[in-house]
Every structure is written in structure tokens, then in C-alpha cells.
N, C-alpha and C positions, 0 to 999 in steps of 0.2 A: 503495500500499499504505499505511495507516495503523493505529495502536493501533484497538481497539474496546474499550471502557471498559466495566465491568463493568456487569452488569445485574441485577435480582432473578431474575434464572433463571438465573444462572451467573457464573462469576466467572473474569477475567482480571486479573492483573498488571500492573500500569502498562507493564513492560521487555518486554512479549511480543508479538506480534502476530496478529490474527485478520483474515485477508481476505475482504472483501466474498465473497458467494457462498458460502461456508461456512456450515454449521448445527451448534449446541451446543446438547446437550441443558442441560435443567434438572438443575440442582446440581450441574453439573458444575464443576473448576477447572481453571485453567491457569495454571500457575505462571513463573520466572523464565525471560526468553530463549528463551521459544518461538514456534515460530510453525507458525499451521494454514493452510493455504493453502487458493487458493480451490477449491470444488468440496469439498471435505472435507467426511465426517459424521461428527460425534461426538455417541455417544448420553447419556443421563443418569447423572449421580452416578459420573462420569470421574473420575478423577485424572491428571495429566499434569504430569509432572513437569518439572524445572531442564533445561534446553537437548534441547529437544524437538523433531524436525520431524514435521509431518504433510503427506504429499503430495497435488497434486490428486487426485479419484479415491477416496480411500481410506473404507473404512467402517469405523467403530469402534461397537460395540454397547454394551450399557450395563452401570456398574458395571465397568468394566475401568480397570487400572491400569497405567499407563507411569512408568515410573521414568525419572533423569535419564539423558541423553546417548543417547537413540534417538530414530533416523529412521526412519520408516515410510515406506516410499517407493508411488508407484502401482502396484495389483496387488494388495494387502496388504487382507484383510479379515480383522479380531478379531470374532468374536463375542463376546455377552457373558462376564461372570466373567474374563476372559483378564487376567494379569499378567505385564509383560514386564520381568524384571530391567531393574537398572542395566547401562548402555552393552553390551544386547548388539546385535544387529547383523538386519538383513534385507536382501535383494539383490531386485533386480527382472528382470535380465541376467545370463544364463549366460556369455555371453563378451564381457565389454568391451572397449571401446577406445577412446581419447580420442578418434582421430579417424574415427570411427566412428559415425553418429547408427543406435542402433537402438533410438527408442520406440515403434516399431511390434511388436516384438520381447517386451515386455514379457512375463513370465510370472507367471502369478496365484500366489499364496501366499495359503491360506485355514488360519485356525487357530482350531479348532472352540473352543466353549462350556468355559471353565473350564479351559482349560490353562495352566500354567504355565512360562514360559521364562525360564531361570536367567540370571543376571549373567556377560554376555559370551558367550552362546551365540551361535552364528550360524544362522540357516535360511536356506536358499541356496534360491532362489524352485522355484517350478513345482512345492511340495510340498503337501499336508495335515497338519499336525497334530490329531489324534485330541482327543474331548469328554474333558477332566480328565487328558489326558497329561500330564508331568513331563518338561521338558527341563533337564537336570541342568547348572551352571553349566560354562561354557567349551566344552559340544558343538557343535558341526559336525553340523546336519541333515542330510544329502544324499539321504534317501527319506521316505515316507512313514511317518507317525508314527499305530498303532493309538491306540483310546480307551482310556483309562486306563494306559498302560506308560510305564515310568520310563525316557529313554535316556540315555548319557553317551558321553563320550570323541571322540576324530576318528579316522575317522568316527562318527557317532552308531550306537551299537547297543541294543537293548533288555535292558535290567540287572536288570528286576520289573517291577512291577506296584501302581501307587498309589489309594488310596479317594480320593473327591471330597474328602476333608476334608484329602487331603494328608500322609495317615499310610501307609507302607510297604505293603502286603499281602501281598507274597512276591517272593523273588528268583526271578533266571533267566529265560530265553527265552518259555518258555513259559509260557502263561496258566493260574492255579491251576482244578483244577475246579472246587474252591467255595472261597470265604476270606471270613471275617468281622474287617471294621476292629475292633483291639482298643481304639481311640479312641472311635469313634462309636457301632459295633455294626453298620455299612450290610452286608449280605450280596451277595459277588457270586458269579457262574459263569461256568465255559467256554459260549462259544455255539460252534454247531458250525462256524465257521468258524476258529475256535480263538483269537476275539478275548477279552477281559473283558466283561463287560456285569451290569447291579445285576438281584440276583436279583427285584427286588419294586421297582416305582418309587419312586424316593426321593423324601422328603416335602416337599423345596424345590423340585422340580418340579412337584408337583400341586399346589403354591399360588401357582404362576405363572400 
């Protein structure tokens, strides 16, 4: 294991390690005391904060922000534009024991595009966090989270619904029939399955 020096494509602080066999995208920055392990993939224009561990086979998309003191374990996939708040926690085993090896029992966790995972939140493995969902600070997620949902508490529960821009659209467990963001003007509607969806295709997606 040896530190990889920065290149014209990405930046690695001299105190961090990027193992051979990992892949780092153009424009990504990896800051102090972090470790990216072999076979991990990090996309373009990401920011990896201080004291972050990215384990083997982890896949991280483009424009992901990982704040200080986050460990991303094998089995976790972060899609584009995900935000991981300071000291939030992932797991990959539901019943760990120090004396029992359960590497063959890792459960996957998928965090979909644009989701925010608040500071000190905990995501138990085997679940999916929906697109642009918002996990409140300190929440403990023990089940799948719908797209655009705001979840808080322990165990985490749906407390409202969020716009892509991060502004709260509505309170309550049920998705609003119709909602318009007061900040950016994006419109949403309730889908037949009870989830929230954009009323029209967001402009930022049409540009990609």
C-alpha cells in the first residue's frame, strides 16, 4: 500500500492513500487522512473529506460529496449527486460478531441519485434510499426510503417531502397530490403508487 500522488486528473492529499486497482475520476479531490482501497471506483468531480474510508468494490458516482469521518463499506453504491453528511454511518452486515466471519453475507445498500444523508445518520444495510430523498441528522434508517421523502427519527419515518433543490415541499406521511417548490418552482405530483414524482422532467436532467 502506498500513497498515490496527485495527477492532472484528480487530487490526493499527501496524507491519504489510494491503493492500486482503484479508479478515480477527473476533478475528484481526496483530502487528509483518507483511504481509498483496491477495486473501489469514484466518479468525476467528487469531494472526499478528511478521515474517509472507501472499501473494496464500492461504487461512487459523479459529483458526490462525502464529508469528514465517513466509512463506505463493501456493498454500498452511491449514485450521482449524493451528499453524505459528517460522521454518517453505513453498515453491510445485519448481525456482526467479532468471532464470526460474515464476508459472504454482505447486504447491498443503494443510495440513488441526489439523496442527502444527514450528519450522524445511520443506514442499516440491505435498503435503498430513493432519488433526492433527505435523511435527517441522526436518523436511523431500517427500511427503504421513497424518492423525495424526508425521513427523521429512530427508527426513521417519513415526515415530509422534499424538492430536488433541498427545500421542503410538504409535511406528512402521504405525498401531496400536487406541490410546487416555493424556491425553484419545480412541480410535483403524487403517482398512482403513492410516491412523489416530478410533474414534468426537470431541466437539469434533460441537460445530461
